[in-house]
Wavefront OBJ file of the C-alpha trace (Angstrom):
o trace
v -23.954 12.493 -9.296
v -22.116 15.047 -7.154
v -18.437 14.531 -6.610
v -17.110 13.538 -3.220
v -14.639 15.963 -1.695
v -11.043 15.118 -0.879
v -8.207 16.676 1.063
v -4.515 15.904 1.324
v -1.896 16.313 4.032
v 1.677 16.297 2.728
v 2.531 15.578 -0.888
v 3.515 19.143 -1.617
v 5.769 20.674 -4.231
v 8.640 18.336 -5.094
v 7.015 15.339 -3.432
v 7.389 11.996 -5.193
v 4.072 10.598 -3.999
v 1.849 13.707 -4.085
v 1.281 13.858 -7.861
v 0.387 10.153 -8.013
v -2.306 10.698 -5.369
v -3.697 13.792 -7.067
v -3.817 12.036 -10.430
v -5.363 8.933 -8.900
v -7.998 10.733 -6.853
v -9.140 12.847 -9.780
v -8.979 10.331 -12.598
v -12.545 8.985 -12.492
v -14.242 12.216 -11.493
v -15.262 10.731 -8.159
v -13.367 13.220 -5.976
v -12.848 16.964 -6.111
v -9.590 18.198 -4.573
v -10.976 20.651 -2.034
v -8.594 21.084 0.903
v -4.979 20.541 1.797
v -2.063 21.114 4.150
v 0.668 20.253 1.694
v 3.951 21.308 3.266
v 5.639 21.400 6.676
v 6.369 25.058 5.901
v 2.999 26.799 6.394
v 3.443 29.639 3.904
v 4.837 27.337 1.211
v 1.997 24.877 1.757
v -0.678 27.562 1.516
v 0.847 29.026 -1.623
v 1.296 25.702 -3.382
v -2.241 24.606 -2.533
v -3.624 27.693 -4.189
v -1.547 27.078 -7.325
v -3.303 23.704 -7.506
v -6.715 25.389 -7.328
v -7.545 25.231 -3.640
v -9.512 28.120 -2.195
v -7.416 30.361 0.072
v -9.463 29.455 3.154
v -8.978 25.714 2.521
v -5.276 25.800 1.717
v -4.008 25.282 5.238
v -0.668 25.864 6.929
v -0.560 22.551 8.788
v -2.677 19.511 9.515
v -3.991 20.810 12.844
v -5.269 23.958 11.149
v -6.860 21.786 8.465
v -8.530 19.527 11.042
v -10.015 22.483 12.902
v -11.031 24.255 9.720
v -12.720 21.255 8.129
v -14.500 20.192 11.334
v -16.066 23.656 11.494
v -17.493 23.406 7.969
v -20.860 21.890 7.020
v -19.253 20.808 3.725
v -16.219 19.124 5.279
v -14.170 16.838 3.053
v -15.309 13.237 2.657
v -11.811 11.729 2.571
v -8.376 12.788 3.819
v -5.122 11.344 2.492
v -2.116 11.335 4.826
v 1.127 11.465 2.818
v 3.535 12.865 5.393
v 6.774 11.379 6.829
v 6.279 7.948 8.374
v 6.639 8.955 12.012
v 3.678 11.373 11.744
v 1.162 8.927 10.256
v -0.270 7.679 13.545
v -0.900 11.065 15.144
v -2.539 12.567 12.075
v -4.607 9.507 11.163
v -5.826 9.148 14.739
v -6.839 12.808 14.955
v -8.830 12.758 11.710
v -10.586 9.488 12.527
v -11.568 10.943 15.903
v -12.769 14.043 14.040
v -15.143 11.919 11.974
v -13.246 11.748 8.677
v -12.488 8.807 6.415
v -8.724 8.425 5.977
v -6.359 6.950 3.408
v -2.907 6.698 4.997
v 0.347 6.087 3.210
v 2.309 3.052 4.379
v 3.521 2.287 6.962
v 0.312 3.149 8.772
v 2.133 3.421 12.109
v 5.593 2.947 13.580
v 4.588 0.388 16.224
v 2.193 -2.538 16.542
v 0.495 -0.918 19.524
v -0.264 2.198 17.500
v -1.612 0.021 14.691
v -3.973 -1.790 17.025
v -5.229 1.564 18.324
v -5.995 2.718 14.760
v -7.847 -0.527 13.970
v -9.985 -0.173 17.094
v -10.609 3.512 16.409
v -11.735 2.821 12.845
v -14.102 0.166 14.172
v -15.513 2.324 16.976
v -16.024 5.440 14.837
v -17.328 3.552 11.813
v -14.916 5.544 9.649
v -12.806 4.014 6.914
v -9.088 3.829 7.513
v -7.467 2.590 4.330
v -3.741 2.070 3.767
v -2.136 2.804 0.421
v -0.758 -0.529 -0.701
v -1.281 0.951 -4.125
v 0.176 -1.935 -6.135
v -2.892 -3.993 -5.208
v -4.837 -1.607 -7.450
v -3.418 -2.967 -10.712
v -6.104 -4.594 -12.848
v -4.292 -7.884 -13.402
v -3.427 -8.163 -9.710
v -7.172 -7.937 -9.105
v -7.701 -10.594 -11.791
v -5.057 -12.826 -10.206
v -6.922 -12.577 -6.900
v -10.219 -13.433 -8.641
v -8.702 -16.456 -10.419
v -7.322 -17.828 -7.158
v -10.598 -17.210 -5.309
v -12.665 -19.066 -7.904
v -10.321 -22.058 -7.795
v -8.544 -21.802 -11.142
v -5.287 -22.918 -9.505
v -6.764 -25.353 -6.984
v -5.348 -25.203 -3.480
v -2.422 -22.807 -3.321
v 0.826 -24.485 -2.383
v 3.443 -21.764 -2.749
v 3.710 -17.995 -3.198
v 6.986 -16.283 -4.114
v 7.206 -12.494 -3.835
v 10.048 -10.082 -4.550
v 10.683 -6.373 -4.191
v 14.360 -5.861 -4.940
v 16.144 -2.879 -6.453
v 19.722 -1.622 -6.582
v 19.331 2.088 -5.965
v 21.135 2.084 -2.601
v 23.980 -0.197 -3.667
v 26.748 2.392 -3.894
v 28.740 2.316 -0.643
v 30.138 5.748 -1.499
v 26.578 7.077 -1.294
v 25.946 5.655 2.155
v 26.402 9.040 3.857
v 24.047 10.850 1.499
v 21.382 12.299 3.865
v 18.596 11.260 1.469
v 19.758 7.641 1.774
v 21.309 7.484 5.240
v 18.102 8.173 7.200
v 16.483 5.022 5.803
v 19.043 2.877 7.633
v 19.076 4.894 10.854
v 16.977 3.312 13.652
v 16.316 6.742 15.161
v 14.482 7.788 11.995
v 13.377 4.548 10.318
v 12.568 2.330 13.301
v 13.525 -1.336 13.589
v 13.730 -2.104 9.865
v 14.867 -0.424 6.656
v 14.424 -2.384 3.428
v 11.733 -4.762 4.636
v 9.689 -1.926 6.153
v 10.101 0.156 2.986
v 9.596 -2.421 0.231
v 9.224 -5.894 1.702
v 5.851 -5.161 3.249
v 4.482 -4.303 -0.211
v 5.488 -7.769 -1.428
v 4.109 -9.457 1.689
v 0.837 -7.545 1.470
v 0.486 -8.582 -2.168
v 1.024 -12.237 -1.219
v -1.817 -11.961 1.291
v -3.987 -9.907 -1.075
v -3.930 -12.330 -3.995
v -4.135 -15.551 -1.950
v -6.700 -14.330 0.575
v -4.505 -15.695 3.376
v -2.685 -13.974 6.220
v 0.903 -14.497 7.341
v 0.971 -16.423 10.609
v 4.688 -16.943 11.273
v 7.989 -16.241 9.607
v 11.733 -16.769 9.623
v 14.058 -14.035 8.348
v 17.692 -13.760 7.287
v 18.605 -10.073 7.272
v 21.905 -8.465 6.322
v 23.507 -5.061 5.957
v 25.514 -5.630 2.790
v 26.992 -2.162 3.266
v 28.587 -2.637 6.665
v 28.193 0.959 7.853
v 24.413 0.533 7.885
v 22.776 -0.375 11.185
v 19.556 -1.619 9.568
v 19.213 -4.222 6.835
v 19.486 -3.515 3.122
v 18.644 -7.109 2.117
v 16.315 -9.728 3.591
v 15.115 -13.215 2.743
v 11.927 -14.172 4.534
v 10.222 -17.560 4.688
v 6.658 -17.536 5.953
v 3.631 -19.728 6.549
v 0.110 -18.547 5.788
v -3.260 -19.111 7.438
v -4.511 -21.413 4.663
v -1.407 -23.602 4.657
v 0.428 -21.869 1.812
v 4.224 -21.657 1.997
v 5.710 -18.219 1.272
v 9.122 -17.012 0.112
v 10.047 -13.323 -0.054
v 13.228 -11.516 -1.109
v 13.688 -7.789 -0.752
v 16.836 -5.786 -1.379
v 18.139 -2.289 -2.060
v 21.584 -3.456 -3.225
v 20.538 -5.607 -6.212
v 22.407 -3.724 -8.932
v 20.583 -4.002 -12.246
v 17.144 -4.278 -10.716
v 15.043 -1.149 -11.191
v 11.689 -1.393 -9.403
v 11.648 -5.096 -8.760
v 8.159 -5.918 -7.446
v 6.830 -9.244 -8.698
v 4.803 -12.208 -7.516
v 4.379 -15.858 -8.473
v 1.646 -18.165 -7.181
v 1.706 -21.940 -7.582
v -1.328 -24.118 -6.954
v -2.304 -27.745 -7.478
v -3.569 -27.148 -11.017
v -1.739 -24.060 -12.267
v 0.620 -21.167 -11.734
v 0.531 -17.385 -12.175
v 3.263 -14.772 -12.574
v 3.048 -10.953 -12.633
v 5.568 -8.096 -12.533
v 4.892 -4.446 -11.747
v 7.277 -3.342 -14.504
v 5.190 -5.211 -17.102
v 1.732 -4.802 -15.559
v -0.281 -5.434 -18.725
v 0.533 -9.163 -18.814
v -0.350 -11.957 -16.402
v 1.311 -15.293 -17.177
v -0.881 -18.344 -16.534
v 0.256 -21.949 -16.833
v -2.528 -24.512 -16.347
v -1.253 -27.942 -15.333
v -0.392 -30.010 -18.418
v -1.215 -27.205 -20.867
v 0.630 -24.443 -22.689
v 1.611 -21.120 -21.166
v -1.058 -18.446 -21.601
v -0.529 -14.677 -21.527
v -3.545 -12.812 -20.190
v -3.641 -9.204 -21.431
v -5.153 -6.384 -19.434
v -8.221 -5.075 -21.232
v -9.055 -8.236 -23.148
v -12.554 -9.705 -23.173
v -13.679 -12.311 -20.686
v -11.769 -11.221 -17.608
v -13.232 -10.974 -14.111
v -15.487 -8.141 -12.869
v -12.636 -7.151 -10.556
v -10.358 -6.606 -13.562
v -12.997 -5.085 -15.841
v -13.977 -2.293 -13.426
v -10.349 -1.247 -13.007
v -9.412 -1.067 -16.700
v -9.536 2.394 -18.263
v -7.211 2.424 -21.264
v -7.593 0.117 -24.237
v -5.636 -3.091 -24.622
v -2.015 -2.643 -25.635
v -1.537 0.719 -23.941
v 0.597 0.891 -20.809
v -0.984 0.925 -17.376
v 0.925 2.904 -14.748
v 1.122 3.476 -11.004
v -1.251 6.492 -10.911
v -3.951 4.300 -12.477
v -3.367 1.674 -9.791
v -3.718 4.407 -7.164
v -6.883 5.537 -8.945
v -8.374 2.093 -8.422
v -7.843 2.420 -4.658
v -9.626 5.789 -4.781
v -12.381 4.272 -6.929
v -12.884 1.563 -4.300
v -13.017 4.181 -1.547
v -15.532 6.293 -3.445
v -17.783 3.250 -3.740
v -17.370 2.487 -0.028
v -18.140 6.067 1.025
v -21.159 6.313 -1.269
v -22.484 2.936 -0.116
v -22.202 4.106 3.492
v -24.017 7.349 2.771
v -26.777 5.540 0.890
v -27.121 2.687 3.375
v -26.570 -0.040 0.771
v -24.153 -2.947 0.387
v -20.879 -2.242 -1.338
v -20.198 -3.704 -4.785
v -18.138 -6.863 -4.027
v -15.857 -6.205 -7.007
v -14.938 -2.868 -5.414
v -14.524 -4.094 -1.846
v -10.789 -4.633 -2.239
v -9.070 -1.581 -0.772
v -6.440 -2.284 1.923
v -7.739 -1.699 5.439
v -6.219 -0.605 8.737
v -5.971 -4.294 9.621
v -3.642 -4.757 6.649
v -1.474 -1.899 7.873
v -1.397 -3.452 11.339
v -0.414 -6.883 10.031
v 2.377 -5.293 8.007
v 3.775 -3.539 11.058
v 3.631 -6.779 13.058
v 5.563 -8.461 10.227
v 8.197 -5.705 10.315
v 8.862 -6.336 13.995
v 8.784 -10.104 13.463
v 11.392 -9.854 10.676
v 13.635 -7.709 12.882
v 13.274 -10.164 15.780
v 13.907 -13.219 13.631
v 16.864 -11.614 11.870
v 18.562 -10.898 15.186
v 17.861 -14.487 16.302
v 19.567 -16.001 13.233
v 16.327 -16.952 11.507
v 14.282 -18.266 14.419
v 10.617 -18.779 13.555
v 8.441 -16.142 15.234
v 4.737 -15.317 15.380
v 4.013 -12.649 12.730
v 0.479 -11.859 13.898
v -0.353 -8.737 15.903
v -1.540 -9.613 19.433
v -5.155 -8.613 18.744
v -5.369 -11.187 15.935
v -3.795 -14.121 17.760
l 1 2 3 4 5 6 7 8 9 10 11 12 13 14 15 16 17 18 19 20 21 22 23 24 25 26 27 28 29 30 31 32 33 34 35 36 37 38 39 40 41 42 43 44 45 46 47 48 49 50 51 52 53 54 55 56 57 58 59 60 61 62 63 64 65 66 67 68 69 70 71 72 73 74 75 76 77 78 79 80 81 82 83 84 85 86 87 88 89 90 91 92 93 94 95 96 97 98 99 100 101 102 103 104 105 106 107 108 109 110 111 112 113 114 115 116 117 118 119 120 121 122 123 124 125 126 127 128 129 130 131 132 133 134 135 136 137 138 139 140 141 142 143 144 145 146 147 148 149 150 151 152 153 154 155 156 157 158 159 160 161 162 163 164 165 166 167 168 169 170 171 172 173 174 175 176 177 178 179 180 181 182 183 184 185 186 187 188 189 190 191 192 193 194 195 196 197 198 199 200 201 202 203 204 205 206 207 208 209 210 211 212 213 214 215 216 217 218 219 220 221 222 223 224 225 226 227 228 229 230 231 232 233 234 235 236 237 238 239 240 241 242 243 244 245 246 247 248 249 250 251 252 253 254 255 256 257 258 259 260 261 262 263 264 265 266 267 268 269 270 271 272 273 274 275 276 277 278 279 280 281 282 283 284 285 286 287 288 289 290 291 292 293 294 295 296 297 298 299 300 301 302 303 304 305 306 307 308 309 310 311 312 313 314 315 316 317 318 319 320 321 322 323 324 325 326 327 328 329 330 331 332 333 334 335 336 337 338 339 340 341 342 343 344 345 346 347 348 349 350 351 352 353 354 355 356 357 358 359 360 361 362 363 364 365 366 367 368 369 370 371 372 373 374 375 376 377 378 379 380 381 382 383 384 385
């Protein structure tokens, strides 16, 4: 079976996220890295692309050159990943969808709710995939957690508790460091800092595993370092479409926390707990029974977990493998579309443009509620109300 072709915008030399995408896209042999505009400096981007094996005529100086070049080719790329600074996501994603390309966009998908709604409508009208890289939803045991909840192992879900708290911006003396300061500057980051950066990952995961959307929320936001305009800590209470109660804490000043993404789900007949820093174990407590530890790679798991397990039990699973599962889902979706067949349900789990839109609506809702001393506000984007 011929490989699909893939191109990348951003993620150049020195990028934190670029290598994870390149490892993830190539891991299963589904995609060939064929085109790229990898740097905001045209000559540097062209040169770096060629060091990664891109042909000279497909190692582009910027995204506009790449769009024009790929549209003119009969063998244009099947999928484009957008991994540029946040404020550019909307313009680039919109242009490539209009050009007839499938897109995987880094989060946040857009900077405003209105832009998000435009991307959702454009994806629908063009019939092109617009996926958003909530990559943590690619972990095998997160997929298994979702499957367990969907098949009723926990009964009706009463409560979900999500966290994404770290301490890497806790040093007040570092507040003027340009690499940190921009994150808390409304002119560059928008209406939210920590929630928009990390909190939306935790909120997306709560929706992903429960199969419910966030309808309304109440937020307590604070700038623990007083010089910051935007929040570096937030506690968010929310209510979900299926009646589940949600609690979410996100922070960048929690000294001693490293990555800090975790989720707990409590139902009528059991509870589940998972942490991104120990992704090989899912803790399951059935009501009235002993605690069970479910290991990634063991026999008898769900199809959703089995298809996303590559390394044998006991070996560590990492973020690039979670990203690879998103790319594996997208390869299945693109192939199913080309072949005119239904998509494998166990693969139909990649985050959509609608997820990116809901996240952006939640960002604005948290900012509004925080300013209103925790008032409950509608967290849904207007098009979904």
